[in-house]
C-alpha positions as CSV (number, residue, x, y, z in Angstrom):
1,M,63.0,12.9,-27.9
2,N,59.4,13.7,-28.2
3,K,56.3,11.5,-28.5
4,N,55.9,12.1,-32.2
5,E,59.2,10.2,-32.7
6,I,56.9,7.0,-31.3
7,T,53.8,6.4,-33.4
8,F,51.8,3.2,-33.1
9,G,50.5,1.9,-36.5
10,T,48.3,-1.1,-37.7
11,D,50.1,-3.6,-35.3
12,G,52.2,-1.6,-32.6
13,W,55.2,0.5,-33.1
14,R,57.8,0.3,-35.8
15,A,60.5,2.3,-36.5
16,I,64.1,2.1,-38.3
17,I,66.9,1.0,-35.9
18,S,68.9,4.2,-34.3
19,D,66.8,6.6,-36.2
20,D,63.3,6.6,-34.0
21,F,63.9,3.1,-32.7
22,T,66.8,3.8,-30.1
23,F,67.3,2.2,-26.6
24,D,66.1,5.4,-24.9
25,N,62.7,5.5,-27.0
26,V,62.3,1.8,-26.4
27,K,62.4,2.4,-22.6
28,V,59.9,5.0,-22.8
29,V,57.3,2.7,-24.6
30,G,58.6,0.0,-22.1
31,Q,57.2,2.6,-19.4
32,A,54.2,3.6,-21.1
33,I,53.3,-0.3,-21.4
34,A,53.9,-0.5,-17.4
35,D,51.8,2.5,-16.8
36,Y,48.9,0.5,-18.7
37,V,49.8,-2.7,-16.8
38,K,49.7,-1.3,-13.5
39,R,46.2,0.8,-14.6
40,E,44.8,-2.6,-15.2
41,R,45.8,-4.4,-11.9
42,P,43.1,-2.8,-9.6
43,K,40.8,-4.9,-12.1
44,L,42.5,-7.9,-11.2
45,S,40.7,-9.3,-8.0
46,K,40.5,-12.7,-7.4
47,K,36.9,-12.8,-9.1
48,A,38.2,-10.7,-12.0
49,S,41.3,-13.3,-12.4
50,E,38.7,-16.5,-12.5
51,L,36.8,-14.9,-14.7
52,Y,39.1,-13.4,-17.3
53,G,42.0,-15.8,-16.3
54,R,44.7,-13.3,-15.9
55,K,47.6,-12.9,-13.6
56,Y,49.7,-10.1,-12.9
57,G,52.4,-10.9,-15.5
58,I,53.7,-10.4,-18.8
59,V,55.5,-12.4,-21.7
60,I,58.1,-11.1,-23.9
61,G,59.5,-12.6,-27.0
62,Y,61.5,-11.4,-29.5
63,D,62.8,-11.9,-33.3
64,T,66.0,-12.5,-35.2
65,R,66.4,-8.9,-36.0
66,F,69.4,-6.5,-35.3
67,L,69.6,-6.0,-31.1
68,S,66.1,-7.2,-30.4
69,E,67.4,-9.6,-27.4
70,K,68.6,-6.1,-26.1
71,Y,65.6,-4.4,-26.7
72,A,63.4,-7.2,-25.0
73,E,65.7,-7.0,-22.2
74,L,65.3,-3.3,-21.8
75,I,61.7,-3.6,-21.6
76,A,61.5,-6.2,-19.2
77,C,63.7,-4.2,-17.0
78,V,61.7,-1.5,-17.2
79,L,58.5,-3.7,-16.4
80,C,60.4,-5.1,-13.3
81,G,61.5,-1.7,-12.0
82,N,57.8,-1.1,-11.9
83,G,57.2,-4.3,-10.0
84,I,55.7,-6.3,-13.2
85,P,56.7,-10.0,-13.4
86,V,58.3,-10.8,-16.6
87,L,59.0,-14.3,-18.5
88,L,61.2,-13.3,-20.9
89,T,62.1,-15.8,-24.0
90,D,65.7,-17.3,-23.8
91,R,65.7,-17.2,-27.7
92,P,64.4,-15.9,-30.7
93,S,60.6,-16.9,-30.6
94,P,57.7,-16.7,-33.0
95,T,55.3,-13.9,-32.0
96,P,52.1,-16.6,-31.6
97,S,54.6,-18.3,-28.9
98,V,54.2,-14.9,-26.9
99,S,50.4,-15.1,-27.5
100,F,49.9,-18.7,-26.5
101,N,52.1,-18.2,-23.3
102,I,49.8,-15.4,-22.3
103,R,47.0,-18.0,-22.7
104,H,48.8,-20.9,-21.3
105,H,50.3,-19.0,-18.3
106,R,47.2,-16.8,-17.7
107,Y,48.8,-13.5,-17.9
108,I,47.8,-10.1,-18.2
109,G,49.5,-9.8,-21.6
110,G,52.6,-10.1,-23.4
111,V,55.1,-8.0,-25.6
112,M,56.8,-9.1,-29.0
113,I,60.1,-7.1,-30.2
114,T,59.3,-7.4,-34.1
115,A,58.8,-5.7,-37.3
116,S,57.6,-8.8,-38.8
117,H,57.8,-8.6,-42.3
118,N,59.3,-5.1,-42.7
119,P,62.8,-4.6,-43.9
120,A,65.9,-5.3,-42.5
121,Q,66.1,-1.7,-41.0
122,Y,63.4,-1.7,-38.9
123,N,62.2,-3.1,-35.4
124,G,59.2,-2.5,-33.3
125,V,57.2,-3.4,-30.5
126,K,53.8,-5.5,-30.4
127,Y,51.4,-5.5,-27.4
128,K,49.4,-8.7,-26.9
129,G,46.0,-8.7,-24.6
130,Y,45.3,-11.4,-22.0
131,F,43.2,-13.5,-24.7
132,G,46.2,-13.7,-26.7
133,G,46.2,-11.7,-29.6
134,S,46.6,-8.0,-30.6
135,V,45.2,-5.2,-28.6
136,G,42.7,-2.4,-30.0
137,T,43.5,1.2,-30.4
138,S,41.8,2.0,-26.8
139,V,44.8,0.2,-25.5
140,T,47.7,1.7,-27.5
141,D,46.0,5.0,-27.4
142,Y,46.4,5.0,-23.8
143,M,49.9,4.1,-24.2
144,V,50.6,6.6,-26.8
145,S,49.0,9.3,-23.8
146,R,51.7,8.2,-21.4
147,L,54.6,8.6,-23.6
148,F,57.3,10.7,-21.8
149,K,54.9,11.3,-19.3
150,S,56.2,9.0,-16.1
151,R,59.6,8.8,-15.1
152,V,61.1,5.3,-16.6
153,Q,61.5,3.0,-13.5
154,Y,64.3,0.8,-14.4
155,M,65.7,-2.4,-12.7
156,E,69.1,-4.0,-13.8
157,R,68.9,-7.5,-14.9
158,E,70.5,-9.2,-12.5
159,N,68.7,-7.3,-9.8
160,A,65.4,-8.6,-11.4
161,V,66.4,-12.1,-11.4
162,K,67.5,-12.1,-8.0
163,K,64.4,-10.7,-6.9
164,K,62.6,-13.5,-9.3
165,L,60.8,-10.9,-11.2
166,L,62.6,-11.9,-14.4
167,V,62.6,-15.6,-15.3
168,Y,64.1,-16.7,-18.7
169,E,62.2,-19.8,-20.5
170,D,62.1,-20.9,-23.9
171,I,58.4,-19.9,-24.9
172,A,58.2,-21.7,-27.9
173,K,58.3,-25.2,-26.4
174,V,55.1,-24.9,-24.9
175,H,53.5,-23.4,-28.1
176,I,54.5,-26.3,-30.5
177,G,53.8,-28.8,-27.8
178,H,50.2,-27.7,-28.5
179,I,50.3,-27.0,-31.8
180,V,50.9,-30.9,-32.3
181,K,47.6,-31.6,-30.5
182,Y,45.8,-29.3,-32.8
183,A,47.5,-30.8,-36.1
184,D,46.5,-34.2,-37.6
185,M,49.6,-35.8,-37.0
186,A,48.4,-39.2,-37.6
187,L,47.5,-38.0,-40.9
188,L,51.0,-36.5,-41.8
189,K,53.0,-39.4,-40.2
190,T,52.6,-41.3,-43.3
191,S,51.9,-38.5,-45.8
192,G,55.2,-39.2,-47.5
193,L,55.7,-35.5,-48.9
194,K,59.0,-33.9,-50.0
195,V,58.8,-30.6,-48.4
196,L,60.9,-27.4,-48.5
197,V,60.5,-24.7,-46.0
198,D,62.1,-21.5,-46.2
199,S,62.4,-19.7,-42.7
200,M,63.5,-16.6,-44.2
201,N,65.8,-16.1,-41.3
202,G,63.2,-15.4,-38.9
203,T,61.7,-17.3,-36.0
204,G,60.1,-20.2,-37.8
205,A,63.9,-21.6,-37.9
206,R,63.8,-25.6,-37.9
207,Y,60.1,-25.7,-35.9
208,L,58.8,-27.4,-39.0
209,Q,61.4,-29.7,-39.5
210,S,61.4,-30.7,-35.9
211,I,57.5,-31.5,-35.6
212,L,57.9,-33.5,-39.0
213,G,60.8,-35.5,-37.7
214,Q,59.0,-38.4,-36.7
215,T,57.0,-38.8,-39.8
216,N,57.9,-40.1,-43.2
217,N,57.9,-36.6,-45.0
218,Q,61.4,-35.7,-46.3
219,V,61.7,-31.8,-44.9
220,T,64.5,-29.7,-46.1
221,T,64.9,-26.1,-44.4
222,I,66.6,-23.2,-45.8
223,N,67.5,-19.8,-44.4
224,A,66.9,-21.4,-40.8
225,N,70.0,-19.3,-39.4
226,R,69.7,-16.1,-37.9
227,D,70.7,-13.4,-40.1
228,P,69.5,-9.7,-39.2
229,Y,69.7,-8.7,-42.7
230,F,67.4,-11.5,-43.8
231,G,69.6,-12.6,-46.8
232,G,69.2,-9.0,-48.4
233,R,65.5,-9.5,-48.8
234,S,62.5,-8.5,-46.7
235,P,61.1,-11.5,-44.4
236,E,57.7,-11.2,-46.2
237,P,56.3,-14.3,-48.0
238,N,55.2,-12.9,-51.0
239,E,55.8,-13.2,-54.8
240,V,58.3,-10.8,-55.0
241,H,60.8,-12.0,-52.2
242,L,59.9,-15.8,-52.3
243,K,60.8,-15.7,-56.5
244,P,64.4,-17.5,-55.9
245,T,62.7,-20.0,-53.7
246,G,60.4,-20.8,-56.3
247,D,63.3,-21.4,-58.4
248,I,64.8,-24.1,-55.7
249,V,61.3,-25.7,-56.0
250,R,60.9,-26.0,-59.6
251,K,64.6,-27.7,-59.8
252,G,64.1,-29.7,-56.6
253,T,61.0,-31.6,-57.2
254,Y,59.6,-30.6,-54.4
255,D,55.6,-31.3,-53.6
256,V,55.4,-27.9,-51.4
257,C,57.3,-25.1,-50.1
258,L,56.1,-23.5,-47.1
259,A,57.7,-20.3,-46.2
260,T,57.0,-18.2,-42.4
261,D,57.9,-14.4,-42.4
262,G,60.2,-12.6,-40.0
263,D,58.0,-13.7,-36.7
264,A,56.5,-16.6,-37.9
265,D,52.9,-15.7,-37.6
266,R,52.2,-15.5,-41.6
267,L,52.6,-18.2,-44.3
268,G,53.6,-18.3,-47.6
269,V,53.3,-21.3,-50.0
270,I,55.0,-22.4,-53.3
271,A,53.3,-25.2,-55.3
272,G,55.5,-28.1,-56.7
273,D,55.9,-26.2,-60.0
274,G,57.5,-23.3,-58.3
275,S,54.5,-20.8,-58.4
276,V,53.9,-18.6,-55.4
277,V,50.4,-19.0,-54.1
278,T,49.1,-15.5,-53.2
279,G,47.9,-15.0,-49.3
280,H,44.0,-15.2,-50.4
281,K,44.6,-18.4,-51.9
282,V,46.7,-19.7,-49.0
283,M,43.0,-18.5,-46.9
284,T,41.0,-20.2,-49.2
285,L,43.0,-23.7,-49.1
286,L,42.8,-23.4,-45.5
287,L,38.9,-22.4,-45.5
288,L,38.0,-25.2,-47.6
289,Y,40.4,-27.8,-45.8
290,L,38.5,-27.0,-42.3
291,L,35.0,-26.9,-44.3
292,E,35.2,-30.3,-46.2
293,N,37.7,-32.3,-44.2
294,R,37.5,-31.3,-40.9
295,R,33.9,-30.6,-41.3
296,M,34.2,-27.5,-38.9
297,R,31.8,-24.6,-39.2
298,G,31.8,-21.0,-38.3
299,G,32.1,-17.4,-39.4
300,V,34.7,-16.0,-41.6
301,V,36.3,-12.7,-41.4
302,Q,38.7,-10.8,-43.6
303,T,40.0,-7.4,-44.3
304,I,38.5,-4.8,-47.0
305,C,41.1,-6.1,-49.1
306,G,40.0,-9.8,-49.2
307,T,39.2,-11.7,-51.9
308,S,35.4,-12.1,-53.1
309,L,36.4,-15.9,-53.5
310,I,36.1,-16.3,-50.0
311,D,32.9,-14.6,-50.2
312,K,31.6,-17.2,-52.8
313,I,32.8,-20.2,-50.8
314,A,31.1,-18.7,-47.5
315,E,27.6,-18.1,-49.7
316,E,27.6,-21.8,-50.9
317,F,28.2,-23.2,-47.3
318,G,25.9,-20.8,-45.4
319,L,28.5,-19.1,-43.5
320,K,28.2,-15.7,-42.1
321,T,31.2,-13.1,-43.2
322,Y,32.8,-10.1,-41.8
323,E,34.9,-7.4,-43.1
324,T,37.2,-5.2,-41.2
325,P,40.0,-2.4,-41.8
326,V,43.7,-4.0,-42.5
327,G,44.9,-4.9,-38.8
328,F,44.7,-8.0,-37.2
329,K,43.5,-6.6,-34.3
330,Y,40.2,-5.9,-35.8
331,I,40.0,-9.7,-37.1
332,G,40.9,-10.6,-33.2
333,D,38.5,-8.7,-31.9
334,I,35.5,-10.4,-34.0
335,Y,37.2,-13.8,-33.4
336,I,36.6,-13.4,-29.5
337,K,33.2,-11.9,-29.8
338,E,31.9,-14.4,-32.7
339,D,31.9,-18.0,-33.5
340,I,34.7,-17.6,-36.1
341,L,36.0,-20.9,-38.2
342,I,38.6,-18.7,-39.7
343,G,39.9,-15.1,-39.8
344,G,42.7,-13.9,-42.1
345,E,44.3,-11.0,-44.2
346,E,45.6,-11.0,-47.8
347,T,49.1,-11.2,-46.4
348,G,49.1,-14.6,-45.4
349,G,48.2,-14.5,-41.7
350,V,45.3,-16.6,-40.5
351,A,43.8,-17.6,-37.3
352,F,41.5,-20.8,-36.4
353,K,38.6,-21.7,-34.7
354,G,39.8,-23.6,-31.5
355,W,43.3,-22.0,-31.3
356,L,44.1,-18.2,-30.9
357,P,42.6,-14.8,-31.9
358,E,46.0,-14.7,-33.5
359,R,48.0,-15.3,-37.0
360,D,50.2,-18.7,-36.6
361,G,52.6,-19.4,-39.7
362,I,53.7,-22.7,-38.2
363,L,50.1,-24.2,-37.8
364,S,49.1,-22.9,-41.0
365,G,51.9,-24.8,-42.6
366,L,50.8,-28.0,-40.9
367,L,47.2,-27.5,-42.3
368,I,48.5,-27.0,-45.7
369,L,50.3,-30.0,-45.6
370,E,47.2,-31.9,-44.0
371,L,45.3,-30.3,-47.3
372,I,47.7,-32.2,-49.5
373,A,47.8,-35.4,-48.0
374,S,44.2,-35.7,-47.5
375,R,43.3,-35.1,-51.0
376,K,46.2,-37.0,-52.6
377,K,47.1,-34.5,-55.3
378,P,49.3,-32.1,-56.1
379,L,48.6,-28.7,-54.7
380,S,48.6,-27.1,-58.4
381,E,46.0,-29.7,-59.2
382,I,43.9,-28.8,-56.1
383,L,43.9,-24.9,-56.9
384,A,43.0,-25.5,-60.4
385,E,40.0,-27.6,-59.2
386,I,39.1,-24.3,-57.2
387,D,39.7,-22.1,-60.2
388,R,37.4,-24.6,-62.3
389,K,34.5,-24.5,-59.4
390,Y,34.3,-20.9,-58.3
391,G,36.2,-19.0,-61.3
392,V,39.4,-17.1,-61.5
393,F,40.1,-14.4,-58.7
394,L,43.7,-13.4,-59.3
395,Y,45.2,-11.1,-56.8
396,K,47.9,-8.9,-57.2
397,R,49.6,-5.9,-55.0
398,F,52.2,-3.2,-55.3
399,D,53.8,-0.9,-53.1
400,L,54.5,2.5,-54.2
401,K,56.9,4.9,-52.2
402,L,55.2,8.1,-52.1
403,S,55.8,11.3,-50.0
404,P,53.3,12.2,-47.1
405,D,52.2,15.3,-49.0
406,K,51.6,13.3,-51.9
407,K,49.7,10.7,-50.2
408,K,47.4,13.4,-48.5
409,K,46.9,15.0,-51.8
410,L,45.8,11.6,-53.5
411,F,43.3,10.8,-50.7
412,A,41.9,14.3,-50.9
413,V,41.3,13.9,-54.7
414,L,39.7,10.4,-54.3
415,S,37.5,11.8,-51.2
416,K,36.2,14.8,-53.6
417,K,36.0,12.9,-56.8
418,P,36.0,9.1,-56.6
419,F,36.4,6.8,-59.6
420,R,33.1,6.5,-61.4
421,K,35.0,4.1,-64.1
422,V,38.2,2.0,-64.2
423,L,39.4,1.0,-67.7
424,G,35.9,1.1,-69.0
425,K,34.3,-0.8,-66.4
426,K,31.4,1.0,-64.1
427,V,32.3,1.4,-60.7
428,V,29.3,-0.2,-58.3
429,N,30.5,0.3,-55.1
430,V,33.0,2.2,-53.1
431,K,34.4,1.3,-49.8
432,S,36.1,4.2,-47.9
433,Y,36.6,3.1,-44.5
434,D,40.2,1.9,-44.7
435,G,41.7,3.6,-48.0
436,F,39.7,3.4,-51.3
437,K,38.4,0.1,-52.8
438,F,36.2,0.3,-56.1
439,I,34.2,-2.8,-57.3
440,L,33.7,-2.8,-60.7
441,D,30.7,-4.2,-62.5
442,N,32.2,-7.8,-63.8
443,G,33.4,-8.5,-60.2
444,S,37.1,-7.0,-60.3
445,W,38.3,-4.7,-58.0
446,I,41.3,-1.8,-57.2
447,M,42.2,-0.6,-54.1
448,L,44.1,2.2,-52.9
449,R,45.4,2.5,-49.0
450,P,48.2,4.0,-47.3
451,S,50.3,1.5,-45.5
452,G,50.2,1.6,-41.4
453,T,53.9,0.4,-41.1
454,E,55.4,1.6,-43.7
455,P,56.0,5.3,-45.9
456,K,54.2,3.3,-48.7
457,L,51.0,3.6,-50.8
458,R,49.5,0.0,-51.5
459,I,48.1,-0.6,-54.4
460,Y,45.6,-3.9,-54.4
461,S,43.7,-5.6,-57.3
462,E,41.7,-8.7,-57.9
463,G,41.0,-9.6,-61.6
464,H,39.5,-12.5,-63.2
465,S,42.9,-12.9,-65.2
466,E,46.3,-12.1,-64.6
467,E,46.5,-9.5,-67.2
468,E,43.0,-7.9,-65.9
469,A,44.8,-7.4,-62.2
470,N,48.2,-6.1,-63.8
471,R,46.2,-3.7,-65.6
472,L,44.4,-2.3,-62.4
473,I,47.5,-2.0,-60.7
474,K,49.4,0.0,-63.8
475,F,46.2,2.1,-63.6
476,G,46.5,2.6,-59.6
477,K,50.3,3.4,-60.1
478,Q,49.8,5.8,-63.0
479,F,46.9,7.8,-60.9
480,A,49.0,8.0,-57.6
481,E,52.1,9.4,-59.9
482,N,50.2,11.9,-61.6
483,V,48.0,13.3,-59.1
């Protein structure tokens, strides 16, 4: 083993199970986390604890992937072996449940065992800070620097429980209990919607159905059972993986489908006509609901592959906008420092004012239902109204498997000779701080960026028609394949 086998990407460490993601490597990562937590302990004086609301303890959650509960227990036992108290979930739980419990119990941090939306052969480790969100690179860089440096200190589970260093609890309970306080349950109680929920065999389980159980909505949940193979699809709620669910919606006369990803921090939405709503449009819907119905205000944060539609809406309402590299840790960092109304990414992960600096797919789903209930219109009509008012902004993404050498060559070429024209349109702006984004003279754009969680090149586009967006993707794909 060596630390080259353990690399931290945009959100923690992810690797293929039984390849690099092994019991031994998980213990090594657990010890590196322990080294970091112990380094932080001297800062936890009484004054600092009162100021930052931190206690010396860690919350650990895990998803529905193969052996996730075992990996969670291994890290818990390593932390306990280092004298660090652990609150360990007693069942698969959403990532935002970990973050909420950090805040609720005033712990120093948390760990989530998940590979989020990645394919079934992956698992991963995310570390969350005392503020209830993803930590920055200064923290993960320190953890990487400690890999294989300290002897792994491990305490057997039974001994850790006996010493009361290890406590088991349903960590989703307190999270869900506070979600219903944020949501407008009075509105939802009589909204009378027919809702399909696709939990994609992840930690979303039946939480939405349970929350809506005391309302007059008709809720049907599919894929709520634990399946480490996710029914043969990646648990990412996008157009590709939600196509079969869209067919169910179309045939079942549902008003809407809400789909949560593997660790339930992201939301996918399917309109009643069976069409999958892009992550950009999901964030747009949520932003407009907070602005127009809840009368809330604040800044708006997007990643570099965010939509120009959000910028247009923010300009109309006089809202300050922020742009970050891909990775929710960057969004969370601005959320903590500034007055932010909403922060989100193109994959359906959104954070809200007055909640957490963290994505929450379950809360996002309830807010989408509030939107439909308050507007008293089909979701497809609400989306059409947005297009009529602000113009058509159609987003596409294509993931291309590309060898590391070819990826390196591609970005070297783009660095030396970036596009000046794309499909006859002049490039008016180039952003190169996280991949390359080329903005064209008609407002459309194309972006090429290496994935931070998988061995893939991500090609993004936004056009003013589906044809234009697809042509931009095709241009990017052909360029990448022919470099």
